[in-house]
C-alpha positions in Angstrom: 105.7 107.9 177.2 103.2 106.1 175.1 104.9 102.8 175.6 105.2 103.5 179.3 101.4 103.4 179.6 101.0 100.6 177.1 99.3 97.4 178.4 102.0 95.5 176.4 105.3 94.8 178.3 108.0 97.1 177.0 111.8 97.5 177.7 114.6 99.6 176.2 118.2 98.3 176.3 121.7 98.9 175.3 123.9 96.0 174.1 127.2 95.4 175.8 130.2 94.3 173.6 133.4 92.4 174.7 136.9 93.3 173.5 136.2 91.6 170.2 133.0 93.6 169.6 130.9 90.5 170.3 127.6 90.9 172.2 128.1 89.6 175.7 125.4 91.3 177.8 122.8 94.1 177.7 121.7 96.8 180.1 118.1 97.8 181.0 117.5 101.5 180.3 113.7 101.7 180.6 110.8 99.4 181.4 107.0 100.0 181.8 104.5 98.8 184.4 103.3 96.0 182.1 106.9 94.7 182.0 107.0 94.7 185.9 103.6 93.0 186.1 104.5 90.3 183.5 108.0 89.4 184.7 107.7 90.2 188.5 110.9 92.3 188.1 110.7 95.8 189.7 111.8 98.8 187.8 114.2 100.0 190.5 115.9 96.5 190.5 116.6 96.5 186.8 117.2 100.0 185.4 120.9 100.5 184.7 121.7 96.9 185.4 123.0 94.2 183.1 120.7 91.3 182.3 123.2 88.8 183.7 122.9 90.7 187.1 119.1 90.7 186.9 118.8 87.1 185.7 122.1 85.5 186.5 121.3 82.2 184.9 120.0 83.6 181.6 122.9 82.1 179.6 121.7 78.7 180.7 118.4 79.2 178.8 117.8 77.1 175.7 117.5 80.3 173.7 120.6 82.6 173.2 118.8 85.9 174.1 122.1 88.0 174.1 123.1 86.8 170.6 119.5 87.4 169.3 119.3 91.0 170.6 122.9 91.7 169.6 122.2 91.0 165.9 119.2 93.4 166.0 121.1 96.1 167.8 124.3 96.0 165.7 122.4 95.7 162.4 119.7 98.3 163.2 117.1 95.7 162.1 113.9 94.2 163.5 112.9 90.6 164.4 109.8 88.8 165.7 109.9 85.4 167.4 107.8 83.2 169.7 110.1 81.3 172.1 110.0 79.5 175.4 112.1 80.8 178.3 113.2 78.0 180.6 114.3 80.5 183.2 110.9 82.2 183.5 109.0 79.0 182.5 106.8 81.0 180.0 106.2 81.3 176.3 106.7 84.8 174.9 106.0 86.5 171.6 108.7 89.1 171.2 109.0 92.0 168.8 112.4 93.8 168.9 113.8 96.6 166.8 116.7 99.0 166.7 116.7 102.6 165.4 120.2 103.5 166.7 123.2 101.2 166.7 123.8 99.3 170.0 120.3 100.3 171.3 117.2 98.2 170.9 113.6 98.2 172.1 111.6 95.0 173.0 107.9 94.4 173.2 106.9 91.2 175.2 103.6 89.4 174.9 103.0 86.4 177.2 101.5 83.7 175.0 101.9 80.8 177.4 98.2 80.1 177.7 97.6 80.2 173.9 100.7 78.1 173.2 99.7 75.4 175.7 96.2 75.3 174.2 97.7 75.1 170.8 100.0 72.3 171.8 97.2 70.4 173.5 95.2 70.8 170.3 98.1 69.4 168.3 98.3 66.4 170.6 94.6 65.8 170.6 94.2 66.3 166.9 97.4 64.9 165.4 98.0 62.0 167.8 94.5 60.9 168.4 93.8 57.2 167.9 90.6 58.1 166.1 90.6 59.6 162.6 89.8 63.3 162.7 89.1 65.7 159.8 88.4 69.4 159.9 86.3 70.8 157.1 84.9 74.2 156.1 81.3 75.3 155.8 81.3 73.9 152.2 82.4 70.4 153.5 85.8 71.0 151.9 88.7 69.3 153.8 91.0 71.8 155.6 93.1 69.4 157.7 93.3 65.7 158.7 95.3 63.8 161.3 97.7 60.8 160.7 95.1 58.3 161.9 92.7 59.5 159.1 95.4 59.0 156.5 96.2 55.5 157.8 92.5 54.5 158.1 91.5 55.7 154.7 94.9 55.1 152.9 95.3 58.6 151.6 98.2 61.0 151.4 97.6 64.4 153.0 97.9 66.3 149.7 95.2 64.0 148.3 92.8 65.2 151.0 93.3 68.9 151.4 90.9 70.9 149.3 88.7 67.9 148.4 85.0 67.4 149.3 84.9 65.1 152.4 82.0 62.9 151.1 83.9 62.3 147.9 86.9 61.0 149.9 85.1 58.4 152.1 81.7 57.7 150.6 81.1 55.8 147.3 79.3 57.6 144.6 75.9 55.8 144.9 75.7 56.6 148.7 76.7 60.3 148.6 73.1 61.5 148.8 72.8 59.9 152.2 76.1 61.5 153.2 74.8 64.9 152.0 71.7 64.5 154.2 73.9 63.8 157.2 76.0 66.9 156.5 72.8 69.0 156.3 71.6 67.6 159.6 75.0 68.3 161.2 74.9 72.0 160.2 71.3 72.3 161.3 71.5 70.5 164.7 75.1 71.3 165.6 76.1 67.7 166.4 75.8 64.3 164.7 76.3 60.7 166.1 75.8 57.9 163.6 77.2 54.5 162.7 77.8 53.9 159.0 80.1 52.3 156.4 82.8 54.5 154.9 85.3 53.5 152.3 89.1 53.7 151.8 90.9 55.1 148.8 90.9 51.5 147.4 87.1 51.3 148.1 87.6 48.9 151.0 84.6 49.2 153.4 85.1 50.3 157.0 82.5 50.2 159.7 82.8 53.4 161.7 81.0 55.3 164.5 81.0 59.0 163.4 80.7 62.0 165.7 80.3 65.4 164.0 80.4 68.9 165.6 80.3 72.3 164.0 82.6 75.2 164.7 81.2 78.7 165.0 82.8 82.1 164.9 80.7 85.2 165.8 77.6 83.0 165.6 78.5 82.1 162.0 79.3 78.5 161.1 82.8 78.4 159.7 83.3 74.6 159.5 83.3 71.5 161.6 85.1 68.3 162.8 84.2 64.7 162.0 85.7 62.0 164.3 85.7 58.4 162.9 86.1 55.4 165.3 86.9 52.2 163.5 84.4 49.5 164.8 85.0 47.0 161.9 86.3 44.3 164.1 83.4 44.8 166.6 80.9 44.5 163.8 82.6 41.4 162.4 82.7 39.8 165.8 79.0 40.5 166.2 78.3 38.8 162.9 80.5 35.8 163.9 78.4 35.5 167.1 75.2 35.6 165.1 76.6 33.0 162.7 77.7 30.8 165.6 74.3 31.1 167.2 72.7 30.1 163.9 75.0 27.0 163.7 74.2 26.2 167.3 70.5 26.3 166.6 71.0 24.1 163.6 73.0 21.6 165.7 70.2 21.4 168.3 67.7 20.8 165.5 70.0 18.0 164.2 70.3 16.4 167.7 66.5 16.4 168.1 65.8 15.1 164.6 64.1 11.8 164.2 65.7 8.6 162.9 64.5 9.4 159.3 66.3 12.8 159.4 69.5 11.2 160.7 69.3 8.6 157.9 69.0 11.5 155.4 72.0 13.1 156.9 74.0 9.9 156.7 73.1 9.5 153.0 74.2 13.1 152.5 77.5 12.4 154.2 78.0 9.4 151.9 77.2 11.6 148.9 79.8 14.1 150.2 82.5 11.5 150.5 81.9 10.3 146.9 82.0 13.9 145.7 85.2 14.4 147.7 86.8 11.4 146.0 85.7 12.7 142.6 87.2 16.1 143.4 90.5 14.4 144.5 90.7 12.7 141.2 90.0 16.0 139.4 92.6 17.7 141.5 95.3 15.2 140.5 94.3 15.6 136.9 94.7 19.4 137.3 98.1 19.0 139.0 99.3 16.8 136.2 98.0 19.3 133.5 99.9 22.2 135.0 103.2 20.2 135.2 103.1 20.1 139.0 103.7 17.2 141.3 102.3 16.2 144.7 104.8 14.8 147.2 104.6 13.4 150.7 107.3 12.5 153.3 106.9 10.8 156.6 108.3 11.7 160.0 111.6 9.9 159.1 111.9 12.2 156.0 111.3 9.3 153.6 109.4 9.9 150.4 106.0 8.0 150.7 104.3 9.5 147.6 106.8 8.7 144.8 107.5 11.1 142.0 110.3 9.1 140.4 108.6 8.6 137.1 107.7 12.3 136.9 111.3 13.2 137.6 112.6 10.8 135.0 110.2 12.2 132.3 111.5 15.7 132.9 115.1 15.3 134.1 116.0 11.9 132.6 117.2 10.7 136.1 116.2 7.5 137.8 115.4 8.0 141.5 116.4 4.9 143.6 116.5 6.4 147.1 113.5 7.3 149.4 115.6 9.8 151.5 114.5 13.3 150.7 118.1 14.6 151.3 119.6 12.1 148.9 116.9 13.0 146.3 117.7 16.8 146.7 121.4 16.1 146.1 120.6 14.1 143.0 118.2 16.5 141.2 118.7 20.0 142.5 121.4 22.3 141.1 124.3 22.8 143.6 123.6 26.5 144.2 120.1 25.8 145.5 120.6 22.5 147.4 121.7 24.1 150.7 118.7 26.4 151.1 116.2 23.6 150.3 117.9 21.2 152.7 117.8 23.9 155.4 114.1 24.2 154.9 113.5 20.5 155.6 116.0 20.6 158.5 114.0 23.4 160.1 110.8 21.4 159.8 112.6 18.3 161.1 113.7 20.3 164.2 110.2 21.9 164.5 111.6 25.4 163.9 109.1 25.8 161.1 105.8 24.2 160.1 105.9 24.8 156.4 108.3 24.8 153.4 108.3 27.6 150.8 111.3 28.1 148.5 112.3 28.2 144.9 114.9 25.9 143.2 116.5 25.2 139.9 116.9 21.9 138.0 118.3 21.0 134.6 115.9 19.1 132.3 116.6 16.3 129.9 117.4 18.9 127.1 119.9 20.7 129.3 117.6 23.7 130.0 117.3 25.3 133.4 113.8 25.0 135.0 112.6 26.8 138.0 110.3 25.1 140.6 108.4 26.3 143.6 108.7 23.8 146.5 105.7 24.3 148.9 104.7 22.1 151.7 103.1 22.0 155.1 103.6 19.9 158.2 100.6 17.7 159.1 100.0 16.6 162.7 97.6 14.1 164.3 94.8 15.1 166.7 97.3 15.1 169.5 99.7 17.5 167.7 102.3 14.9 166.9 104.3 15.3 163.6 102.8 12.9 161.1 103.8 13.9 157.5 104.8 16.8 155.3 102.6 17.2 152.3 103.5 19.5 149.4 103.5 20.3 145.8 106.2 21.0 143.2 105.1 23.7 140.8 107.0 24.8 137.7 107.5 28.6 137.7 110.0 28.9 134.9 107.8 31.2 132.8 107.2 33.5 135.8 110.9 33.7 136.6 111.7 34.6 133.0 109.1 37.4 133.2 110.6 38.6 136.5 114.0 38.7 134.8 112.5 40.7 131.9 110.9 43.2 134.3 114.2 43.5 136.1 115.9 44.2 132.8 113.4 46.9 132.0 113.8 48.5 135.4 117.6 48.8 134.9 117.9 49.6 131.2 117.0 52.5 129.0 114.3 51.4 126.6 115.6 53.5 123.7 119.3 52.6 123.7 119.4 49.4 125.7 122.2 50.7 128.0 121.8 51.0 131.8 119.5 53.8 133.1 119.6 56.3 135.9 118.2 53.8 138.4 121.0 51.4 137.7 123.6 54.1 137.9 122.4 55.1 141.4 122.6 51.5 142.4 126.1 51.0 141.0 127.4 54.3 142.5 125.8 53.5 145.9 127.5 50.1 146.0 130.9 51.6 145.1 130.6 54.3 147.8 129.4 51.9 150.5 132.5 49.7 149.7 134.8 52.8 150.1 135.9 52.6 146.5 137.3 55.4 144.4 135.8 56.4 141.1 134.8 59.2 138.7 131.6 60.4 137.2 131.6 62.0 133.7 128.2 63.7 133.1 127.9 64.2 129.3 125.2 66.5 127.9 124.7 67.0 124.1 125.0 70.6 123.0 121.9 72.0 121.2 120.3 68.6 120.8 116.9 70.2 121.1 117.5 71.8 117.7 117.7 68.4 116.1 114.4 67.3 117.7 112.7 70.5 116.7 113.9 70.6 113.1 114.2 66.9 112.1 111.7 65.3 114.6 112.0 63.2 117.7 112.2 59.9 115.8 115.3 61.1 114.0 116.6 62.4 117.3 116.1 58.9 118.8 118.2 57.4 116.0 120.9 60.0 116.7 120.9 59.0 120.4 121.3 55.3 119.5 124.1 56.1 117.1 125.9 58.1 119.8 125.6 55.2 122.3 126.9 52.9 119.6 129.9 55.2 119.1 130.6 55.7 122.8 130.5 51.9 123.4 133.0 51.4 120.5 135.6 53.4 122.5 135.9 50.4 124.8 136.9 52.6 127.7 138.6 50.4 130.4 136.9 50.1 133.8 134.0 52.3 132.5 130.2 51.8 132.3 127.8 53.9 130.2 124.4 55.0 131.5 121.6 57.2 129.9 120.2 59.4 132.7 118.1 61.8 130.8 116.9 62.9 127.4 120.3 63.8 126.0 122.3 63.2 129.1 124.7 60.3 129.7 126.9 59.2 132.5 130.2 57.4 132.1 131.1 55.8 135.5 134.8 55.0 135.8 136.0 52.8 138.7 139.2 54.9 139.1 140.0 58.5 139.9 143.5 59.0 138.4 143.3 62.6 137.1 145.5 62.0 134.1 143.6 59.0 132.9 140.3 60.7 133.5 141.3 63.7 131.4 142.5 61.3 128.6 139.1 59.6 128.8 137.3 62.9 128.5 139.4 64.0 125.5 138.8 60.7 123.7 135.1 61.1 124.2 135.0 64.6 122.9 137.2 63.6 120.0 134.5 61.3 118.6 132.2 64.3 118.3 134.6 66.1 116.0 133.5 63.9 113.2 129.9 64.4 112.3 127.4 61.8 113.3 125.9 60.2 110.2 122.3 58.8 110.3 120.2 58.1 107.2 122.8 59.6 104.9 122.6 62.9 106.8 125.6 64.2 108.8 124.9 66.1 112.0 127.5 68.3 113.7 127.1 67.4 117.4 129.2 68.5 120.3 129.0 67.7 124.0 129.8 69.3 127.3 131.2 67.2 130.2 131.2 67.8 133.9 133.5 65.6 136.0 133.4 64.7 139.7 135.5 62.2 141.7 134.6 60.3 144.8 135.3 60.3 147.6 137.4 63.4 146.8 134.3 65.5 145.9 131.9 63.8 148.3 130.1 60.6 149.1 126.5 61.5 148.8 124.9 60.4 145.5 122.7 63.4 145.0 125.4 65.8 146.0 127.9 64.2 143.5 125.4 64.3 140.7 124.6 68.0 141.5 128.3 68.9 141.4 128.7 67.0 138.1 125.8 69.0 136.8 127.3 72.3 137.9 130.6 71.4 136.2 128.8 70.4 133.0 126.8 73.6 132.8 129.9 75.6 133.5 131.5 73.8 130.5 128.4 74.5 128.4 128.2 78.2 129.2 131.9 78.8 128.7 131.8 77.7 125.1 130.5 74.1 125.0 132.4 71.2 123.4 134.7 70.9 126.4 135.1 69.1 129.8 135.6 70.7 133.2 136.4 69.1 136.6 134.3 70.3 139.5 135.8 72.6 142.1 134.4 74.4 145.0 134.6 77.8 143.2 132.1 76.4 140.8 129.7 75.6 143.7 130.1 79.1 145.1 129.5 80.6 141.6 126.5 78.3 141.2 125.0 79.3 144.6 125.5 82.9 143.7 123.7 82.3 140.5 120.8 80.6 142.3 120.7 83.6 144.8 120.5 86.1 141.9 117.7 83.9 140.3 115.8 84.0 143.6 116.3 87.8 143.8 114.9 88.2 140.2 111.9 86.0 140.9 111.2 88.0 144.0 111.6 91.3 142.1 109.1 90.0 139.4 106.6 88.9 142.1 106.9 92.2 144.1 107.0 94.4 141.0 110.6 95.7 141.7 111.6 95.8 138.0 111.8 99.2 136.3 112.8 100.7 133.0 115.3 103.4 132.4 115.3 105.2 129.0 118.5 106.4 127.3 118.2 108.7 124.3 119.7 107.8 120.9 120.6 111.1 119.1 120.4 111.8 115.4 123.8 113.3 114.5 122.4 115.5 111.8 119.5 117.1 113.7 120.9 116.8 117.3 117.5 115.5 118.5 116.4 112.3 120.2 115.6 109.9 117.3 114.5 107.1 119.7 115.2 105.6 123.2 116.7 102.4 124.3 114.8 100.7 127.2 117.3 99.5 129.9 116.2 97.1 132.6 117.1 97.9 136.3 116.1 96.4 139.7 114.4 98.9 142.0 116.4 99.4 145.3 118.5 96.4 144.6 122.2 97.1 144.0 123.0 94.4 141.4 124.4 95.5 138.0 122.5 94.5 134.8 125.8 93.0 133.6 125.4 90.5 136.5 121.7 89.7 136.6 120.8 89.7 132.9 123.3 86.9 132.0 122.0 84.9 134.9 118.4 85.4 133.7 119.4 84.4 130.2 120.8 81.1 131.5 117.3 80.2 132.9 113.7 80.5 131.8 113.4 83.7 133.9 114.5 85.8 130.9 111.3 84.8 129.0 109.1 86.2 131.9 111.3 89.3 132.2 111.3 89.9 128.5 107.5 89.8 128.4 107.3 92.3 131.2 109.7 94.7 129.4 107.6 94.5 126.2 104.4 95.2 128.1 105.9 98.0 130.1 107.4 99.8 127.1 104.2 99.4 125.0 102.2 100.8 127.9 104.5 103.8 128.4 104.4 104.6 124.7 100.6 104.6 124.9 100.7 107.0 127.9 103.0 109.4 126.1 100.6 109.2 123.1 97.6 109.9 125.3 99.4 113.0 126.8 99.9 114.4 123.3 103.7 114.2 123.5 105.9 113.8 120.5 106.3 110.1 120.9 109.6 108.5 119.9 110.3 104.8 119.2 111.7 102.7 122.0 114.3 99.9 121.4 114.0 96.7 123.4 116.8 94.2 123.9 115.8 90.7 123.1 117.8 87.7 124.4 118.5 84.6 122.1 116.3 82.4 124.4 113.4 84.9 124.2 113.8 85.3 120.4 113.7 81.5 119.9 110.6 81.1 122.0 107.8 79.9 119.8 105.3 82.3 121.4 107.5 85.4 121.2 106.1 86.9 117.9 102.5 86.2 118.9 103.0 87.9 122.3 104.7 90.9 120.6 101.8 91.4 118.2 99.2 90.9 120.9 100.8 93.5 123.2 101.1 96.1 120.4 97.4 95.6 119.6 96.3 95.8 123.2 98.0 99.1 123.7 96.8 100.5 120.3 100.2 101.7 119.2 101.9 101.8 115.8 104.4 98.8 115.4 107.0 101.3 114.1 107.3 102.7 117.6 108.8 99.4 118.8 112.4 98.5 117.8 114.1 95.2 118.7 117.8 94.9 119.4 119.3 91.4 119.0 122.8 90.2 119.5 125.0 88.1 117.2 124.3 85.0 119.4 120.8 84.9 117.8 122.5 84.4 114.4 124.7 81.5 115.4 122.1 78.7 115.3 119.2 77.8 113.1 120.2 80.4 110.5 117.3 79.7 108.2 114.7 79.7 111.0 116.3 82.9 112.4 116.0 84.7 109.0 112.3 83.7 108.7 111.5 85.0 112.2 113.3 88.3 111.5 111.4 88.7 108.2 108.1 88.0 110.0 109.0 90.8 112.5 110.0 93.3 109.8 106.7 92.7 108.0 104.9 94.0 111.1 106.7 97.3 110.6 109.2 96.8 113.5 112.8 97.8 112.9 115.6 95.5 114.0 119.1 96.5 115.2 122.2 94.2 115.6 123.5 95.1 119.0 127.0 94.8 120.5 128.5 94.7 117.0 132.3 94.2 117.1 132.3 91.6 120.0 132.0 87.9 120.2 131.7 86.2 116.8 131.4 89.5 114.8 131.3 89.0 111.1 130.5 91.4 108.4 129.2 88.4 106.5 126.1 88.6 108.8 125.2 92.0 107.4 124.9 90.7 103.8 122.0 88.4 104.4 120.4 89.2 107.8 117.2 91.3 107.4 118.3 94.1 109.8 118.0 97.9 109.7 121.0 99.1 111.7 124.0 98.0 113.6 125.1 99.3 117.0 128.9 99.5 117.4 129.9 98.2 120.8 131.6 100.7 123.2 134.6 98.4 123.3 135.0 98.7 119.5 134.8 102.5 119.7 137.3 102.7 122.6 139.8 100.5 120.6 139.7 102.4 117.3 138.7 106.0 118.2 142.3 107.3 118.2 143.3 109.3 115.1 145.7 106.7 113.8 143.0 104.0 113.9 139.8 106.0 113.3 139.9 104.9 109.6 138.9 101.4 110.7 135.6 102.7 112.2 135.1 105.0 109.2 135.5 101.9 106.9 133.0 99.9 108.9 130.5 102.8 108.8 131.0 103.0 105.0 130.5 99.3 104.5 127.3 99.4 106.6 126.0 102.4 104.6 126.8 100.5 101.4 124.5 97.7 102.6 121.7 100.2 103.4 122.2 100.0 107.1 122.2 102.8 109.7 125.0 102.9 112.3 124.7 103.7 116.0 127.8 104.3 118.1 127.3 103.2 121.8 129.2 104.6 124.8 129.9 108.1 123.5 131.2 110.0 126.5 133.4 112.9 125.3 133.1 115.8 122.8 136.2 114.6 120.8 134.6 111.2 120.3 131.4 112.8 119.1 133.3 115.0 116.6 135.4 112.1 115.2 132.4 109.8 114.8 130.3 112.6 113.2 133.1 113.2 110.8 133.1 109.5 109.9 129.3 109.9 109.1 128.0 107.8 112.0 124.2 108.2 111.8 123.3 108.0 115.5 125.1 108.2 118.9 124.2 107.1 122.4 126.1 107.6 125.7 126.7 109.7 128.8 127.9 112.6 126.6 124.2 113.2 125.8 122.4 111.6 128.7 122.6 108.8 131.3 119.6 106.4 131.3 116.7 108.2 133.0 113.2 107.4 134.4 110.0 107.8 132.4 109.3 111.3 133.8 112.8 112.6 132.9 112.5 110.9 129.5 109.4 113.0 128.7 111.5 116.2 129.1 114.0 115.2 126.5 111.6 113.7 123.9 112.2 116.7 121.7 115.4 118.1 123.2 118.0 119.6 120.9 121.5 118.4 121.9 123.2 120.7 119.4 122.6 123.5 121.9 125.5 122.2 124.0 
């Protein structure tokens, strides 16, 4: 009833489905008076009828209304759009929602007037031939049109958020601009003519009209419109200059005989100076190794350069025909284009000559010359001569060649770079050729740079290039496309040969790379794509090679993988999860669950493990945590977990509760972050908690690389009073050898290890592991304890602590408070 009386048009509908359950129509169930008024459709003519009966040609509309409403009704969702109805010739803002499947409610708002006004504004603002800028009350640019960008030679992002005067007024004239702005805000309008400047400080004469914008009698900003009158100003100046010359001419015509004689003497002096300048010009031409030439209308050479040619080329010029001379001195590959230049002038297709040629000098060296000339006509416009100059540009061409080399080659290794790779690949694809791209990325190369320095790392890269080139792979080119990324482009796509190439490449990394008497164990991961099999777009192919390479890297490294569509699906899923995680961080949808770890002797909670979850998002930690660990997101998430746990411990402490330590899982990437320990210390201090209330759980992956650096970091953490546990023990690269030298306090037996050896005939294996750990002074935690019999057997084997659903599932912070001092022996 409320919507019936609403001034907003309202209608209630039921969707109609065809035999395949696809929306094909909808029925009007209820409309209000505002709907009748807005659409002109009477209630009695629509209630109970299908929309195709009420509006027969609705399916001819540009917008598919039935499909749009069907998605809302079937998914019990809500949508909001602004769309144009061709049938009703109106713009509508529509809000539709469904609370019961197949039923939906729609609110209509006619926004035709506002939309037309908005469109007119867009046309007037964006497409205006004058430059227009909108600025706020602080003279900060909010928006500009395309004419403004073209006139002042800026990009849009260079303008938005900048002070308008700083964009178009040079520094020494900004005080004047500031006064104009003050006057505009005071008077409401401004009309002035002034000089403004482009990004390159080129002056522009403009007429400026300014106007302010008010809202509720408050100034919120204004518009400035710039009309370019530079040509008009220049034309006025030319007229003024012409008038001055005319006045001077009149004075000359009315001058007396003595003045005319003085002018004659001045002309004679000018002619003498002109001859002197001509002689100096010829001296300058000779000094620069250039030659002046002249040919008549019969294309015969009238200003001979035979001696000049002989001095340089060692050739005697006997003919006067320009075409015969070209054939005699110009290298064959350049003769045709130079002759064509003269032919076009001869046939009056062109009035000048401008081309570059090569000749071979007397020593056999190739020299480059610029041939430049212009057709000279008499006062009647008849062809008279072609005068020109021959300028040596050998040095310039050599520099151009060097620049071209630098543009296409990697400066460190000397091989082709990414730019050249894209050019080669583009040419091959355009010619419909078949080929293969091997994207090679060095594994853990960052560790070499971090430990031995970038200079040593550069030497390693040069050595690797040298080694790869020594393979002499047939039909292959090597490119460096990134820091430690290389591309091998092979002009064939035979799968057996490609796999052989990949195996040969990986084989060279099995032997350690030796530089400066140091051997470095380096491996590589390779992603392979073929074209046109995997695509024809350069960026798409490179992306697919990158996907395959990272798949190889994250599935063990030191291997090659060929791209397949499943990889792309997996990659897209990974990107989707990354986006979900970023959104969860931004919208604070992360939460911590606490699972108690129980002391076997006392039966009480000895500490908690903090377990990360996503609020109201049904994605398992087993899925989203590995995805986070493959990106930098894990660093951000890790910091959030540390801060959240420290803050919760502080709250329990302030409540006077018997606070227990909380263990936090630390990923290898987070552990190796140079700022990790500093952040950990800072967070503990900010929350004023004892460091012993924080425990860190690391996995064996942390121990696989940079062993010495890892030990130093662990020792630094232990000095703070923080305990360290080795998590997931018994999986992956498990080795009891780690336990003899790693500064840890306890090990956590993985559930898979417990499940494998918990049976009576195998329990001695677990008992032995517990005994060895105790012998090394380490406590043992059994994870995944779910049954009473498991508890009894592990207790008999002297396991120190247990964790699992037998005691408690992971719980929220409020539930965790209830079991801080709970005695699990009671059950």
